C-alpha positions as CSV (number, residue, x, y, z in Angstrom):
1,M,-125.3,-41.4,-122.3
2,T,-128.5,-39.7,-123.3
3,R,-129.2,-37.4,-126.1
4,E,-129.8,-34.6,-123.6
5,E,-126.3,-35.0,-122.1
6,I,-124.7,-34.9,-125.5
7,G,-126.7,-31.6,-126.1
8,N,-125.5,-30.1,-122.9
9,G,-121.9,-30.8,-124.0
10,S,-120.8,-33.0,-121.3
11,E,-117.0,-33.0,-121.3
12,D,-116.3,-36.6,-120.4
13,M,-118.8,-38.5,-122.6
14,V,-119.2,-41.7,-124.4
15,I,-121.7,-41.2,-127.2
16,D,-123.9,-44.3,-126.6
17,E,-127.7,-44.3,-127.0
18,C,-130.2,-47.1,-127.0
19,E,-129.9,-48.5,-130.5
20,P,-132.6,-50.1,-132.6
21,E,-132.4,-53.9,-133.0
22,G,-129.9,-54.7,-135.5
23,R,-127.7,-51.7,-135.3
24,E,-124.2,-52.3,-134.0
25,R,-123.7,-51.2,-130.2
26,N,-121.4,-48.3,-130.9
27,S,-122.8,-47.0,-134.1
28,V,-124.2,-43.5,-134.4
29,P,-127.0,-42.3,-136.8
30,D,-125.7,-41.0,-140.0
31,E,-127.6,-37.6,-140.0
32,F,-125.8,-34.4,-139.1
33,N,-127.0,-32.4,-136.2
34,A,-125.7,-29.8,-133.6
35,N,-125.5,-32.4,-130.9
36,Y,-122.9,-34.4,-132.7
37,L,-121.1,-31.2,-133.7
38,K,-120.9,-30.2,-130.1
39,V,-119.1,-33.4,-129.2
40,Y,-116.8,-32.8,-132.3
41,Y,-115.8,-29.4,-131.3
42,G,-115.4,-30.5,-127.7
43,K,-113.2,-33.4,-128.4
44,L,-111.8,-33.5,-131.8
45,F,-111.4,-30.1,-133.5
46,P,-107.7,-28.8,-133.4
47,H,-108.5,-25.5,-131.9
48,A,-104.9,-25.0,-130.7
49,D,-103.4,-25.9,-134.2
50,I,-105.7,-23.4,-136.0
51,F,-104.6,-20.6,-133.4
52,K,-100.9,-21.4,-134.0
53,W,-101.4,-21.3,-137.8
54,M,-103.4,-18.1,-137.7
55,S,-100.7,-16.5,-135.3
56,Y,-97.9,-17.1,-137.7
57,G,-95.3,-17.1,-134.9
58,N,-96.6,-13.9,-133.2
59,D,-97.8,-15.8,-130.1
60,G,-94.3,-16.1,-128.8
61,K,-92.3,-13.9,-126.3
62,H,-89.9,-12.6,-128.9
63,P,-89.8,-8.8,-128.8
64,A,-90.5,-8.5,-132.4
65,C,-93.8,-10.5,-132.1
66,D,-96.9,-8.5,-132.8
67,Q,-99.1,-9.3,-130.0
68,S,-102.2,-7.9,-131.6
69,Y,-101.8,-9.9,-134.7
70,F,-104.3,-12.8,-134.0
71,S,-106.9,-10.5,-132.5
72,R,-107.0,-8.6,-135.7
73,R,-108.0,-11.7,-137.7
74,E,-111.7,-12.1,-138.8
75,F,-113.5,-15.3,-138.0
76,S,-117.1,-15.7,-139.3
77,Y,-119.7,-18.2,-138.1
78,T,-122.7,-19.7,-139.8
79,L,-125.0,-21.0,-137.2
80,D,-128.2,-23.3,-137.5
81,N,-130.8,-21.7,-139.7
82,D,-128.3,-20.0,-141.8
83,I,-127.6,-17.2,-139.1
84,Y,-124.4,-15.3,-140.0
85,L,-122.0,-14.0,-137.5
86,R,-119.2,-11.7,-139.1
87,Y,-116.3,-10.1,-137.7
88,Q,-115.7,-12.4,-134.8
89,S,-112.2,-11.9,-133.2
90,F,-110.3,-13.3,-130.2
91,N,-107.3,-12.5,-128.2
92,S,-106.1,-16.1,-127.3
93,A,-106.3,-19.8,-128.1
94,S,-108.8,-20.3,-125.2
95,E,-111.0,-17.5,-126.3
96,L,-111.4,-18.9,-129.8
97,E,-111.8,-22.5,-128.5
98,N,-114.5,-21.4,-126.0
99,S,-116.3,-19.3,-128.5
100,I,-116.5,-22.3,-131.0
101,K,-117.6,-24.8,-128.3
102,E,-120.3,-22.4,-127.1
103,K,-121.8,-21.3,-130.5
104,C,-121.2,-24.6,-132.2
105,P,-121.1,-23.1,-135.7
106,F,-122.2,-25.2,-138.6
107,K,-119.4,-23.5,-140.5
108,I,-116.4,-21.5,-139.7
109,D,-114.9,-19.0,-142.2
110,I,-111.5,-17.3,-142.0
111,G,-111.1,-13.8,-143.2
112,P,-108.1,-11.4,-143.5
113,V,-106.1,-9.8,-140.8
114,Y,-107.3,-6.1,-140.5
115,S,-105.6,-3.1,-139.5
116,V,-107.6,-2.9,-136.2
117,D,-109.7,-5.5,-134.3
118,P,-112.6,-6.3,-136.4
119,A,-115.0,-6.6,-133.5
120,K,-114.2,-3.0,-132.7
121,R,-114.5,-1.6,-136.2
122,H,-117.6,0.7,-135.4
123,A,-115.6,2.5,-132.8
124,Y,-112.9,3.4,-135.3
125,A,-115.4,4.3,-138.0
126,Q,-116.8,7.0,-135.7
127,T,-113.3,8.7,-135.9
128,G,-114.0,9.6,-139.4
129,D,-110.8,8.0,-140.7
130,N,-111.1,4.8,-142.9
131,V,-108.6,2.8,-140.7
132,F,-110.5,-0.4,-140.9
133,T,-109.1,-2.1,-143.9
134,P,-107.5,-5.7,-144.6
135,V,-103.6,-5.6,-144.3
136,E,-102.8,-9.3,-144.6
137,R,-104.5,-12.5,-146.2
138,E,-103.4,-15.7,-147.4
139,L,-103.4,-16.2,-151.1
140,V,-106.3,-18.5,-151.6
141,F,-107.9,-20.6,-154.5
142,D,-111.3,-22.3,-154.6
143,I,-111.9,-25.0,-157.2
144,D,-115.4,-26.5,-157.4
145,I,-116.5,-29.5,-159.4
146,T,-119.7,-28.0,-160.3
147,D,-117.8,-25.8,-162.7
148,Y,-116.8,-28.9,-164.7
149,D,-120.4,-30.0,-165.4
150,D,-120.0,-29.4,-169.1
151,V,-117.2,-31.9,-169.4
152,R,-118.3,-34.7,-167.0
153,Y,-121.2,-37.0,-167.7
154,C,-121.1,-39.2,-164.7
155,C,-122.4,-36.6,-162.2
156,S,-123.7,-33.1,-162.0
157,G,-124.3,-30.3,-159.5
158,A,-123.0,-31.2,-156.1
159,D,-122.7,-34.9,-156.8
160,V,-119.1,-36.3,-157.2
161,C,-117.7,-39.8,-157.7
162,L,-114.4,-41.5,-158.3
163,D,-114.8,-41.0,-162.0
164,C,-114.9,-37.3,-162.0
165,W,-113.0,-36.5,-158.8
166,P,-109.7,-36.9,-160.6
167,L,-110.3,-33.5,-162.2
168,M,-109.7,-32.0,-158.8
169,T,-106.5,-34.1,-158.5
170,V,-105.3,-32.6,-161.8
171,A,-106.2,-29.2,-160.6
172,I,-104.0,-29.7,-157.4
173,K,-101.1,-31.0,-159.4
174,V,-101.1,-28.1,-161.9
175,I,-101.7,-25.3,-159.5
176,D,-99.4,-26.6,-156.7
177,T,-96.4,-27.2,-159.1
178,S,-96.8,-23.6,-160.5
179,L,-97.1,-22.0,-157.1
180,R,-93.9,-23.7,-155.9
181,D,-91.8,-23.6,-159.3
182,D,-93.0,-20.4,-160.8
183,F,-93.8,-18.1,-157.8
184,G,-91.5,-19.6,-155.2
185,F,-94.0,-20.3,-152.6
186,N,-93.4,-23.1,-149.9
187,H,-96.1,-23.2,-147.5
188,I,-99.3,-24.4,-149.3
189,L,-102.1,-26.2,-147.8
190,W,-104.7,-28.0,-149.9
191,V,-108.1,-28.9,-148.2
192,F,-111.1,-30.9,-149.2
193,S,-114.1,-28.6,-149.0
194,G,-116.2,-31.5,-147.6
195,R,-118.3,-32.1,-150.7
196,R,-117.5,-31.1,-154.1
197,G,-114.2,-29.4,-154.4
198,V,-110.8,-28.2,-152.9
199,H,-109.4,-25.1,-151.3
200,C,-105.8,-24.0,-151.4
201,W,-104.2,-21.6,-148.8
202,V,-100.8,-20.1,-149.8
203,C,-99.3,-19.0,-146.4
204,D,-95.8,-17.6,-147.0
205,G,-95.3,-14.1,-145.7
206,K,-94.8,-12.7,-149.2
207,A,-98.1,-14.2,-150.2
208,R,-100.2,-13.0,-147.3
209,R,-98.8,-9.4,-148.0
210,L,-99.9,-9.3,-151.6
211,T,-102.1,-6.4,-152.7
212,N,-105.4,-7.0,-154.4
213,E,-103.8,-6.1,-157.7
214,Q,-101.0,-8.6,-157.2
215,R,-103.5,-11.3,-156.3
216,A,-105.5,-10.5,-159.5
217,S,-102.4,-10.8,-161.5
218,I,-101.6,-14.3,-160.2
219,A,-105.2,-15.4,-160.6
220,E,-104.9,-14.1,-164.3
221,Y,-101.8,-16.1,-164.7
222,F,-103.8,-19.3,-164.2
223,R,-106.6,-18.3,-166.4
224,V,-107.0,-19.9,-169.9
225,Y,-110.8,-20.0,-170.1
226,K,-112.0,-17.0,-172.2
227,G,-115.4,-18.1,-173.1
228,N,-118.7,-19.0,-171.3
229,E,-121.0,-22.0,-171.5
230,N,-122.5,-20.6,-174.8
231,S,-119.0,-20.4,-176.5
232,L,-118.0,-23.1,-178.9
233,K,-114.3,-22.7,-177.8
234,M,-113.6,-21.9,-174.2
235,V,-109.8,-22.1,-174.8
236,S,-108.1,-20.4,-177.7
237,F,-104.3,-20.5,-177.9
238,T,-102.4,-18.1,-180.2
239,G,-98.7,-17.7,-181.0
240,L,-96.0,-20.2,-182.1
241,A,-95.7,-21.9,-178.7
242,L,-97.5,-22.3,-175.3
243,H,-96.4,-20.4,-172.3
244,P,-93.8,-22.5,-170.5
245,F,-96.1,-23.2,-167.7
246,L,-99.0,-24.3,-169.9
247,A,-96.6,-26.4,-172.0
248,R,-95.3,-28.1,-168.7
249,S,-99.0,-28.6,-167.5
250,Y,-99.9,-30.2,-170.7
251,T,-96.9,-32.6,-171.1
252,E,-96.5,-33.6,-167.5
253,V,-100.2,-33.8,-166.4
254,L,-103.1,-32.8,-168.8
255,K,-102.2,-34.9,-171.9
256,D,-101.8,-38.3,-170.2
257,F,-104.8,-37.6,-167.7
258,F,-107.2,-36.9,-170.7
259,E,-106.0,-39.8,-172.8
260,S,-105.6,-42.5,-170.1
261,K,-108.4,-41.7,-167.8
262,L,-111.0,-39.1,-168.7
263,L,-111.5,-40.2,-172.2
264,L,-112.6,-43.6,-170.9
265,S,-114.3,-42.6,-167.6
266,Q,-116.5,-40.0,-169.2
267,K,-116.8,-41.9,-172.5
268,L,-116.3,-38.6,-174.3
269,F,-116.7,-40.2,-177.9
270,S,-119.3,-42.7,-177.2
271,A,-122.4,-40.8,-178.2
272,E,-123.0,-38.3,-181.0
273,E,-124.1,-35.4,-178.6
274,R,-120.7,-36.0,-176.8
275,Y,-118.5,-35.8,-179.7
276,E,-120.3,-33.2,-181.5
277,K,-119.3,-30.9,-178.6
278,I,-115.7,-31.8,-179.4
279,L,-116.2,-31.4,-183.2
280,E,-117.6,-27.7,-182.5
281,M,-114.1,-26.8,-181.2
282,I,-112.6,-27.4,-184.6
283,P,-112.8,-24.4,-186.8
284,D,-112.8,-26.3,-190.2
285,E,-115.9,-27.7,-191.5
286,S,-114.3,-30.1,-194.1
287,I,-112.4,-31.9,-191.2
288,T,-115.4,-32.1,-188.9
289,S,-117.4,-33.5,-191.7
290,E,-114.9,-36.0,-192.5
291,L,-114.6,-37.1,-188.9
292,R,-118.4,-37.1,-188.5
293,G,-118.8,-39.3,-191.5
294,K,-116.2,-41.8,-190.2
295,W,-117.9,-42.1,-186.8
296,Q,-121.4,-42.5,-188.0
297,E,-120.5,-45.1,-190.5
298,N,-118.6,-47.0,-187.9
299,K,-121.2,-46.8,-185.1
300,R,-122.5,-50.3,-185.6
301,S,-119.0,-51.7,-185.9
302,S,-117.7,-54.5,-183.6
303,I,-115.3,-52.1,-181.7
304,S,-116.1,-52.1,-178.0
305,K,-117.5,-48.9,-176.5
306,E,-114.4,-48.4,-174.3
307,D,-112.2,-48.6,-177.6
308,T,-114.5,-46.4,-179.5
309,N,-113.4,-43.4,-177.4
310,V,-109.6,-44.1,-177.9
311,V,-110.0,-44.9,-181.7
312,R,-112.0,-41.8,-182.5
313,W,-109.5,-39.6,-180.4
314,Q,-106.7,-41.0,-182.3
315,Q,-108.4,-40.4,-185.6
316,L,-109.1,-36.8,-184.7
317,K,-105.5,-36.3,-183.6
318,H,-104.1,-37.8,-186.6
319,I,-106.1,-35.5,-189.1
320,L,-105.5,-32.3,-187.0
321,Q,-101.6,-33.0,-186.4
322,S,-101.0,-34.4,-190.1
323,G,-98.4,-32.7,-192.3
324,R,-101.1,-31.6,-194.7
325,L,-102.7,-29.1,-192.3
326,K,-100.4,-25.9,-192.4
327,A,-102.6,-23.8,-190.2
328,Q,-101.1,-23.4,-186.8
329,G,-104.5,-22.8,-185.3
330,L,-105.7,-26.4,-186.3
331,R,-102.7,-28.2,-185.0
332,R,-103.4,-26.2,-181.7
333,C,-107.1,-27.7,-181.6
334,V,-105.8,-30.9,-179.8
335,E,-104.2,-28.9,-177.1
336,E,-107.2,-26.8,-176.9
337,I,-109.5,-29.7,-176.6
338,V,-107.4,-31.2,-173.8
339,F,-107.2,-28.0,-171.8
340,S,-111.1,-27.5,-172.3
341,F,-111.7,-30.8,-170.5
342,T,-108.9,-31.0,-167.9
343,Y,-107.4,-27.6,-167.0
344,P,-108.1,-26.2,-163.5
345,R,-111.1,-24.0,-163.2
346,I,-110.6,-21.7,-160.3
347,D,-113.1,-19.1,-158.9
348,M,-111.2,-15.9,-159.9
349,E,-113.0,-13.6,-157.5
350,V,-112.1,-15.6,-154.4
351,S,-108.5,-15.3,-155.2
352,K,-108.5,-11.7,-156.3
353,H,-109.7,-10.0,-153.1
354,M,-108.0,-10.0,-149.6
355,N,-111.5,-9.7,-147.9
356,H,-112.9,-12.9,-149.3
357,L,-113.9,-15.5,-146.7
358,L,-113.0,-19.2,-146.8
359,K,-114.1,-22.2,-144.9
360,A,-111.5,-23.2,-142.1
361,P,-109.9,-26.7,-142.5
362,F,-111.5,-29.4,-140.1
363,C,-114.9,-27.9,-140.4
364,V,-117.8,-30.5,-141.0
365,H,-119.8,-30.1,-144.1
366,P,-123.5,-29.9,-143.0
367,K,-124.8,-31.6,-146.2
368,T,-122.4,-34.6,-146.2
369,G,-121.2,-34.8,-142.6
370,R,-117.5,-35.0,-143.9
371,V,-114.7,-33.2,-142.3
372,C,-112.7,-30.7,-144.5
373,V,-109.4,-32.5,-144.2
374,P,-106.0,-31.6,-145.7
375,I,-104.9,-33.1,-148.8
376,D,-101.1,-34.2,-149.5
377,P,-100.4,-32.8,-153.0
378,N,-97.5,-35.1,-153.3
379,C,-99.9,-38.1,-153.4
380,C,-103.2,-36.5,-154.1
381,E,-104.3,-39.0,-156.7
382,E,-104.6,-41.5,-153.6
383,F,-107.1,-39.1,-152.0
384,D,-110.8,-40.6,-152.1
385,P,-113.5,-38.1,-151.2
386,T,-115.9,-40.9,-150.4
387,A,-113.6,-42.3,-147.7
388,V,-113.2,-39.0,-145.7
389,P,-114.3,-39.3,-142.1
390,T,-117.8,-38.4,-141.4
391,L,-119.1,-36.9,-138.2
392,S,-121.0,-40.0,-137.3
393,K,-118.0,-42.3,-138.1
394,L,-115.8,-40.2,-135.7
395,L,-118.4,-40.4,-133.0
396,E,-118.5,-44.3,-133.4
397,E,-114.7,-44.5,-133.2
398,M,-114.8,-42.4,-130.1
399,N,-117.4,-44.8,-128.5
400,V,-114.9,-47.6,-129.3
401,G,-111.9,-45.7,-128.3
402,A,-113.4,-45.0,-124.9
403,L,-113.6,-48.6,-124.1
404,R,-109.8,-49.1,-124.6
405,P,-107.0,-48.6,-121.9
406,D,-104.7,-46.4,-124.0
407,V,-106.1,-43.3,-122.4
408,D,-102.8,-41.4,-122.8
409,N,-103.5,-40.8,-126.5
410,A,-105.3,-37.7,-127.6
411,E,-109.0,-38.2,-128.4
412,W,-108.5,-37.3,-132.0
413,D,-105.6,-39.8,-132.2
414,R,-107.8,-42.8,-131.7
415,T,-110.0,-41.9,-134.6
416,S,-109.6,-41.8,-138.4
417,L,-109.1,-38.1,-138.1
418,G,-105.7,-38.7,-136.6
419,K,-104.0,-39.2,-139.7
420,S,-105.2,-35.8,-141.1
421,I,-104.2,-33.8,-138.1
422,R,-100.8,-35.5,-137.9
423,F,-100.3,-34.5,-141.6
424,F,-101.4,-31.0,-141.0
425,R,-99.0,-30.7,-138.1
426,S,-95.9,-32.3,-139.5
427,S,-96.1,-31.5,-143.2
428,F,-97.7,-28.0,-143.0
429,L,-97.9,-26.3,-139.6
430,Q,-94.4,-27.1,-138.3
431,P,-92.4,-26.0,-141.3
432,L,-94.6,-22.9,-141.6
433,L,-93.8,-21.8,-138.0
434,K,-90.2,-22.5,-138.3
435,S,-90.1,-20.2,-141.3
436,C,-92.2,-17.5,-139.4
437,K,-89.9,-17.5,-136.5
438,E,-86.9,-17.1,-138.8
439,E,-88.6,-14.3,-140.5
440,I,-89.5,-12.5,-137.3
441,E,-85.9,-13.1,-136.0
442,N,-84.3,-11.8,-139.1
443,S,-86.6,-8.7,-139.3
444,Y,-85.7,-7.9,-135.7
445,N,-82.0,-8.2,-136.2
446,A,-82.2,-6.0,-139.4
447,K,-84.0,-3.3,-137.6
448,L,-81.4,-3.5,-134.7
449,Q,-78.6,-3.3,-137.3
450,H,-80.3,-0.3,-139.0
451,S,-80.6,1.4,-135.7
452,K,-76.9,0.8,-134.8
453,N,-75.8,2.1,-138.3
454,S,-77.9,5.3,-137.7
455,M,-76.4,5.9,-134.3
456,S,-72.9,5.4,-135.7
457,W,-73.7,8.4,-137.9
């Protein structure tokens, strides 16, 4: 099949061009481009699943279904050359699918459900009433590895590797546990951003209907960082004991991760400029001088570099937690150091406002070509961002799959994207829709009962 045919979006296609000598027959060039994206949207993107998710059970025939619900949801497209199309809306799954296939967006963002169809907002504005306002939106969280640049030494900026990615794993574990145990949410979707972070969608009905003030309160609940990049201490704990959520996070996740993984992977005490950053968090000059003296004396010792990090951390802990230190603030320094390096760093503004856009799952990141796949929080430590399917890999797999006789399978099921779509359906979408239908039914029955009671009066 020629490049021109791919560009024209032919429906029954095998992506196969004349390959340079030495390339495998079914391989596809690595670069990201709109032609490959057209094939992806035409063959692999789960349009129907996104529609069902965003409908929350309102696409059925139950008399209590809100038939306008999906059409009041904002979708936003980023096209080639950074052309933005805001306030896109659709009346059906086929409208959504046809629009995506036609416009082939480099990115799809999802916004709130508005009081009126966002595409018709100007007509309502002319009435003089401020009726165009967001009324529902998932509670969302955005965590980006670039916000950890002051505590990771393997990478910086948009780069990420298997030494620093576990910081995202820790964020998922801490936030997910709290959302379920502390707030009682059940329908939570974690998604790889495609490059350097994770997104969280909390989709319970009570989460979608939170006000901006309530969202801000939840975001504030998770915030422990009070300083900025110029502060010597980004975390400062007061009081006799940690909040139960923070204490649980520390004992169940953060402490072990810091001591068994981050300490060694980032070599936090292996160089003077690194351990000085930690010593600056201790507000007692006599202690920092004592530790600094020990470490500078021993820098030519026979201890291996890996062991140096562990030994120096144990020395720091021993001095700070010894019985001779009565000041509670000094004993807290160990916890503050661990939190400073490991605790989740959420983008507060994303979580606080209903009208904030967030990238849709299963988009393809234009810089990496990787698909924004869901992450299972129950085994998030197994997630490898470098092994996530890329656009070119999926097209190669489609080429191979097209030569096989098992044509009954869906196209995506014959690619490495299949596992992610199956997880999305079975672990997230199906339980969510079951809950939504029950909520719609219960609400309808309650209204009927209320109506009967009113009539009996």
